[in-house]
C-alpha positions as CSV (number, residue, x, y, z in Angstrom):
1,G,-37.4,27.9,13.2
2,E,-40.0,26.2,14.6
3,V,-41.0,22.6,14.3
4,E,-43.9,20.9,14.7
5,F,-44.3,17.1,14.7
6,R,-47.8,14.6,14.8
7,S,-47.4,11.2,15.3
8,I,-49.4,8.1,15.8
9,L,-47.9,5.3,18.2
10,F,-49.6,2.0,18.5
11,V,-48.1,-0.2,22.0
12,P,-50.0,-3.2,22.7
13,A,-51.5,-4.2,25.8
14,I,-49.6,-7.5,25.8
15,A,-45.9,-8.4,24.5
16,P,-45.4,-10.7,21.7
17,S,-44.4,-13.9,23.5
18,R,-42.5,-15.5,20.5
19,R,-39.7,-14.1,18.4
20,D,-41.9,-14.7,15.2
21,D,-44.7,-12.2,16.5
22,I,-41.5,-9.3,16.7
23,L,-40.1,-9.7,13.5
24,N,-43.6,-10.4,11.4
25,Q,-43.6,-10.0,8.0
26,K,-46.7,-7.6,8.3
27,T,-44.4,-5.0,10.0
28,K,-41.6,-4.6,7.3
29,N,-44.3,-2.8,5.4
30,I,-43.9,0.2,7.7
31,R,-43.1,3.2,5.7
32,L,-42.5,7.3,6.6
33,Y,-44.5,10.0,5.2
34,V,-44.4,13.6,5.6
35,K,-47.5,15.7,4.8
36,R,-48.4,13.0,2.3
37,V,-45.1,12.5,0.8
38,F,-43.2,8.9,0.9
39,I,-39.8,9.5,2.8
40,S,-38.5,6.3,3.1
41,D,-39.3,2.6,3.8
42,D,-35.9,1.3,5.1
43,F,-36.4,1.0,8.9
44,D,-33.3,-0.7,10.0
45,G,-33.5,0.2,13.7
46,E,-36.5,-0.1,16.3
47,L,-39.1,2.0,16.1
């Protein structure tokens, strides 16, 4: 069958200069939803 995906990806214009900025506590709150259904909040890899 056919599968369709829609996503939003933010890429900052300037890369973070410090490691602390990359491993920010706020980014640990990324969650995956599909059609408003919570799928996962456990992302060990990079996005």
